[in-house]
C-alpha positions in Angstrom: -71.1 35.6 -28.7 -71.9 39.6 -28.0 -74.7 40.7 -30.6 -74.9 44.9 -30.8 -78.3 45.0 -30.2 -78.6 43.8 -27.2 -79.7 45.7 -23.9 -77.6 46.5 -21.2 -80.0 44.1 -19.2 -79.3 40.5 -21.6 -75.1 41.7 -21.4 -75.6 41.7 -17.6 -77.2 38.5 -17.8 -74.9 36.5 -20.0 -72.2 38.1 -17.7 -73.8 36.8 -14.8 -74.3 33.2 -16.4 -71.2 33.1 -17.2 -69.8 33.6 -13.8 -71.7 31.1 -12.8 -69.8 28.3 -15.1 -66.7 30.1 -14.5 -67.0 29.0 -11.1 -68.6 25.4 -11.4 -65.5 24.6 -13.5 -63.4 26.6 -10.3 -65.1 23.7 -8.1 -64.3 21.0 -10.8 -60.8 22.0 -10.3 -60.6 22.7 -6.5 -62.3 18.7 -6.7 -59.2 17.7 -8.9 -56.7 19.2 -6.8 -58.3 17.5 -3.5 -57.8 14.5 -5.4 -54.1 15.0 -6.2 -53.3 16.2 -2.8 -54.0 12.1 -1.7 -51.3 11.5 -3.7 -48.7 12.5 -1.9 -47.5 14.6 1.3 -48.6 18.3 1.3 -45.2 19.8 0.5 -44.5 17.3 -2.2 -48.3 18.3 -3.5 -47.7 21.9 -3.4 -44.5 21.6 -5.5 -45.7 18.9 -8.1 -48.9 21.9 -8.8 -46.7 24.9 -8.7 -44.6 23.4 -11.5 -47.5 22.2 -13.6 -49.2 25.4 -13.2 -46.0 27.4 -13.2 -47.2 29.4 -9.9 -45.3 29.6 -7.0 -45.3 27.0 -4.2 -46.8 29.3 -1.8 -49.7 29.8 -3.8 -49.9 25.6 -5.0 -50.0 25.2 -1.3 -53.0 27.5 -0.7 -55.1 25.9 -3.2 -54.3 22.7 -1.7 -55.4 23.2 1.6 -58.4 25.4 0.0 -59.5 22.3 -2.0 -59.0 20.0 0.7 -60.8 21.7 3.5 -64.0 22.6 0.7 -64.2 18.5 0.5 -63.8 17.5 3.6 -64.7 20.2 6.4 -67.4 22.6 4.6 -69.2 20.3 2.6 -71.7 23.0 2.4 -69.9 25.6 1.1 -68.7 23.0 -1.7 -71.9 22.3 -3.1 -72.8 26.3 -3.3 -69.3 25.9 -4.8 -70.1 23.6 -7.4 -73.6 25.0 -8.1 -71.8 28.6 -9.4 -73.4 30.2 -6.6 -70.1 31.7 -4.9 -66.5 31.6 -6.7 -63.4 30.5 -5.4 -62.8 33.4 -4.1 -65.6 33.5 -1.9 -65.2 30.1 -0.7 -62.1 31.5 0.5 -63.7 34.1 2.8 -65.3 31.1 4.1 -61.9 29.0 4.2 -60.1 31.5 6.3 -62.0 32.4 8.9 -62.7 28.6 10.0 -59.1 27.2 9.8 -58.2 27.5 12.8 -61.5 25.4 14.0 -61.6 22.0 15.0 -63.3 19.6 12.1 -66.6 19.4 14.0 -66.9 23.2 14.8 -65.5 23.9 11.0 -68.7 21.8 9.8 -71.1 23.7 12.6 -70.0 26.7 11.2 -70.7 25.6 7.4 -74.1 24.7 8.1 -75.1 28.0 9.3 -73.2 30.1 6.7 -74.5 28.0 3.7 -77.9 29.5 4.5 -76.5 32.6 4.7 -74.5 32.9 0.8 -76.6 34.1 -1.4 -76.4 37.9 -2.3 -73.3 38.7 -0.4 -70.0 39.8 -1.8 -66.5 38.9 0.0 -66.6 41.1 2.6 -69.8 40.8 3.1 -69.2 36.9 3.5 -66.5 36.5 5.5 -67.4 39.3 8.3 -71.2 37.0 8.2 -68.3 34.0 8.6 -66.6 36.0 11.4 -69.8 36.5 13.0 -70.6 32.8 13.5 -67.1 31.1 14.3 -67.0 33.8 17.3 -70.4 32.2 18.5 -69.6 28.8 17.5 -65.9 29.0 19.6 -66.5 31.6 21.6 -63.6 30.3 24.3 -61.2 29.9 20.7 -62.0 33.8 19.7 -61.4 34.6 23.0 -57.8 33.0 23.2 -57.0 34.3 19.9 -57.9 38.0 20.8 -55.8 38.6 23.3 -52.9 36.5 21.4 -53.0 39.2 18.4 -53.4 41.7 20.4 -49.7 40.8 21.9 -48.3 40.6 18.0 -49.2 44.4 17.6 -46.8 45.7 15.0 -45.0 48.8 12.9 -43.3 47.5 9.6 -41.7 49.5 7.1 -42.0 48.9 3.0 -40.2 50.3 0.5 -41.9 51.2 -2.8 -41.3 52.6 -5.8 -40.8 56.5 -7.0 -39.8 57.8 -3.6 -42.6 56.7 -1.6 -42.9 53.9 1.2 -45.6 52.6 3.3 -46.1 52.6 7.6 -47.8 49.6 8.4 -49.1 49.2 11.5 -50.8 46.0 13.3 -52.7 47.6 16.5 -55.9 46.9 18.3 -59.0 47.5 16.4 -60.0 50.0 18.8 -56.8 52.0 18.5 -56.7 51.7 15.5 -60.6 53.3 14.7 -59.7 56.2 16.9 -56.3 57.1 15.3 -57.8 56.9 12.0 -61.2 59.0 13.1 -58.9 61.3 14.5 -57.2 62.0 11.5 -60.6 61.6 9.5 -62.2 64.6 11.6 -59.1 67.0 11.7 -58.3 66.8 8.1 -61.6 67.4 7.4 -61.7 70.6 9.6 -58.8 71.9 7.5 -60.4 71.6 4.3 -63.7 73.5 5.8 -61.1 75.9 6.7 -59.6 76.1 2.6 -57.0 73.9 2.8 -56.6 72.5 -1.1 -54.8 69.2 -0.2 -57.6 66.4 -0.6 -58.4 64.2 2.7 -55.9 61.5 1.6 -53.3 63.8 1.5 -54.4 65.6 4.5 -54.6 62.1 6.8 -51.2 60.9 5.8 -49.7 64.8 6.6 -51.6 64.4 9.6 -50.0 61.4 10.9 -46.7 62.2 9.7 -46.9 65.9 11.7 -48.1 64.3 14.8 -45.4 61.4 14.8 -42.4 63.3 13.8 -44.0 66.4 16.4 -43.8 69.5 13.6 -47.5 70.3 15.3 -49.0 70.1 18.7 -50.1 67.1 17.8 -53.7 67.8 19.4 -56.5 68.8 17.1 -59.2 69.6 19.5 -60.8 66.8 18.0 -62.4 64.3 20.1 -63.2 61.4 17.6 -66.4 59.8 17.8 -66.3 55.9 17.1 -69.7 54.1 17.5 -69.5 50.8 19.4 -73.1 48.7 19.2 -73.8 46.7 22.5 -77.0 45.1 23.6 -79.0 45.8 27.0 -78.4 42.8 28.8 -74.2 42.3 27.5 -73.8 45.9 28.5 -75.2 44.9 32.3 -73.0 42.0 32.2 -75.6 39.7 32.1 -74.4 37.7 29.2 -70.9 37.9 26.8 -72.6 37.9 23.4 -70.3 40.0 21.1 -70.7 43.9 20.7 -70.1 45.4 17.3 -67.4 47.8 16.1 -68.7 50.1 13.5 -66.8 49.4 10.4 -64.9 46.5 11.9 -67.6 43.9 13.1 -67.9 41.7 16.2 -65.8 42.4 18.9 -65.8 40.1 22.7 -68.5 41.6 25.1 -65.2 41.9 27.4 -64.6 45.1 25.4 -67.2 46.0 24.6 -68.2 46.9 28.1 -65.0 48.8 28.5 -65.0 50.9 25.4 -68.9 52.0 26.4 -67.8 52.6 30.3 -64.5 53.8 29.9 -63.9 57.4 32.0 -61.8 59.1 29.2 -63.8 57.7 26.2 -63.8 58.9 22.6 -66.5 56.6 22.0 -70.1 56.4 21.2 -71.8 53.9 22.7 -75.6 52.3 21.2 -77.6 50.5 22.8 -79.5 47.6 21.5 -82.8 46.4 21.9 -82.1 42.3 23.3 -85.4 41.6 21.5 -85.1 43.1 18.3 -81.5 43.8 17.4 -82.3 47.4 16.5 -81.2 50.6 17.7 -82.6 50.9 21.3 -80.4 54.4 22.1 -78.0 56.8 20.8 -76.0 57.8 23.6 -75.6 62.1 23.3 -75.9 65.0 25.9 -75.2 67.8 23.2 -76.9 67.5 20.4 -79.4 69.8 18.4 -82.1 68.0 17.1 -81.0 68.0 13.5 -77.5 66.9 14.3 -79.3 64.0 16.8 -81.4 62.9 13.3 -77.8 62.3 11.3 -77.1 60.3 14.9 -79.9 58.0 14.6 -79.9 57.7 10.7 -75.6 56.8 11.0 -76.3 54.8 13.7 -79.3 52.6 12.0 -77.4 52.2 8.7 -73.9 51.8 10.2 -72.4 51.8 6.7 -72.5 53.5 3.5 -76.2 52.2 2.5 -75.2 51.3 -1.1 -74.7 47.5 -1.5 -71.4 45.8 -0.8 -70.0 49.0 0.7 -68.9 49.0 4.1 -68.0 52.3 4.7 -68.6 53.3 8.3 -71.3 55.9 8.5 -70.2 58.2 10.6 -67.1 58.6 7.6 -70.6 58.7 5.4 -72.1 61.8 4.2 -75.7 62.3 5.3 -77.7 62.2 2.0 -81.3 63.2 1.0 -82.3 59.8 -0.8 -84.8 62.4 -2.6 -83.0 65.6 -2.9 -84.1 68.3 -0.6 -84.4 70.8 -4.1 -87.0 68.2 -5.7 -89.3 68.4 -2.3 -87.4 65.9 -0.4 -87.8 65.9 3.6 -85.0 66.1 6.0 -86.9 62.9 7.7 -85.5 59.3 9.0 -87.1 57.9 6.0 -85.7 59.8 3.1 -82.2 59.9 4.5 -79.1 57.2 4.5 -75.6 57.4 5.0 -73.4 57.2 1.6 -69.7 57.4 1.0 -68.4 60.5 -1.4 -68.3 57.8 -4.3 -71.6 56.3 -4.0 -73.5 59.7 -3.5 -72.1 60.9 -6.7 -73.6 57.7 -8.4 -76.8 58.7 -6.9 -76.7 62.0 -9.7 -75.3 60.1 -12.6 -78.1 59.4 -15.5 -80.0 55.8 -14.9 -79.9 55.5 -11.2 -82.7 55.9 -8.8 -82.9 55.8 -5.1 -85.2 55.1 -2.9 -85.2 54.4 1.3 -88.3 53.4 3.8 -88.4 54.0 7.3 -86.0 51.6 9.4 -83.4 52.0 6.6 -84.0 49.8 4.0 -82.8 51.2 0.5 -83.6 49.7 -2.9 -81.5 51.0 -5.8 -82.5 50.9 -9.3 -79.6 50.9 -12.4 -79.3 52.2 -15.1 -80.2 48.7 -16.9 -83.5 48.2 -15.0 -82.2 46.0 -11.9 -83.0 46.5 -8.5 -81.0 45.9 -5.4 -82.5 46.1 -1.8 -80.5 46.6 1.6 -81.6 46.4 4.9 -79.6 47.2 8.1 -79.7 43.6 9.7 -80.6 43.4 13.8 -77.4 43.2 15.4 -77.9 40.3 16.8 -80.8 37.6 16.9 -83.6 37.6 19.6 -81.9 37.4 23.1 -84.8 37.4 25.2 -86.6 35.4 23.2 -83.5 32.5 22.8 -83.3 32.9 26.4 -87.5 32.0 27.2 -86.9 29.1 24.4 -83.0 27.9 26.2 -84.1 29.1 29.7 -80.6 30.1 30.1 -79.5 34.0 31.1 -83.1 35.7 31.1 -83.0 38.9 32.8 -85.8 39.5 35.7 -87.2 42.0 33.4 -85.8 44.4 30.9 -85.9 47.5 33.9 -83.7 45.5 36.0 -81.6 45.2 33.3 -81.1 49.0 32.4 -81.0 49.6 36.0 -77.6 47.4 35.9 -76.5 48.6 32.6 -76.2 51.9 34.1 -73.2 52.2 35.5 -71.9 51.6 32.0 -73.8 53.9 29.7 -71.8 56.8 28.6 -71.0 58.9 25.5 -68.7 60.7 23.9 -69.2 63.4 26.0 -70.0 62.0 29.5 -72.5 60.2 31.6 -76.1 60.0 29.9 -78.8 58.4 31.6 -79.9 54.6 31.3 -82.5 54.5 28.2 -86.1 55.0 30.1 
């Protein structure tokens, strides 16, 4: 029961505790659905459950599949579900990426992910699971990636009130480049005084280009960040790279994007020993722009907890306002999307940024949330020393082999010294 005299922190605590109880009840429901599923064929069980709950058979089938996987293939995720640490939606973020795996591989992923569930929102959790799936089933991931790229398509969906949705399934590097080109052109037009919103401009520019209503070339070279560690770039291992805002991509694609002579990608080389940024490819930027590049590369996404807006689409914001004495320095800058940039100015919200990109937010209720850019990978040279596999003769050797692959968006860049 709510009391009008309760503080906002006390109300938040009740909301959180209630969410735990709801999640525990969802887990009980999943256990019973799994038990019921043992009574007949999957089709029959889904049909009966749909009737009992007044839901579609498709949804009922999805509930049955989730319950069966949790109680058989994903026991540690299910245990966290039963404790109320995750809810049904988050449990599905573990189930869906592992659904393509064998039982043994699914259990391997489950054991690893179980230590990473706390504090993640659904999209962060799914990204973490996808990274583990890619490591546990590297060969399968490779096959599935190539198969999915063959399924590229365009679909038209008619909506209400004179609108429609044009839906495209494209290889991630193509879709990212298209969106970035549209976004940068839209922002250019806004700076010139165009009164349309960015959303309207992106849509209008896309329409104009496809229908040949404009020259189709804004003169803007879109810049997309591709993170690849030095050993992968040199071809000395096949560890995944990362595409900003998307997540992991196969090593072959990371090398291809970083070394393409016609590339519009900005390759970010990471240190194999720490997973942190080692080099930001550039040939043309003055120091202020170089500082923005560093902050964007360091954080990769908006610094607000749970926001995955890529840093190159966010605003480089002074954590302590410049007008209030804040310095234009790496330890006072962070990428924040427009929404979370404005949130910082709301009463009761306070922000702090430390060197290395660690950010702390204090809410009006007094709760604090801390984010820190995770290393793009575990220490690969340390792992090589432990396993005795794949260790390069020296970092200098790796850097020399990487030289043939190091390109920025504007042309060749010397490999880092």
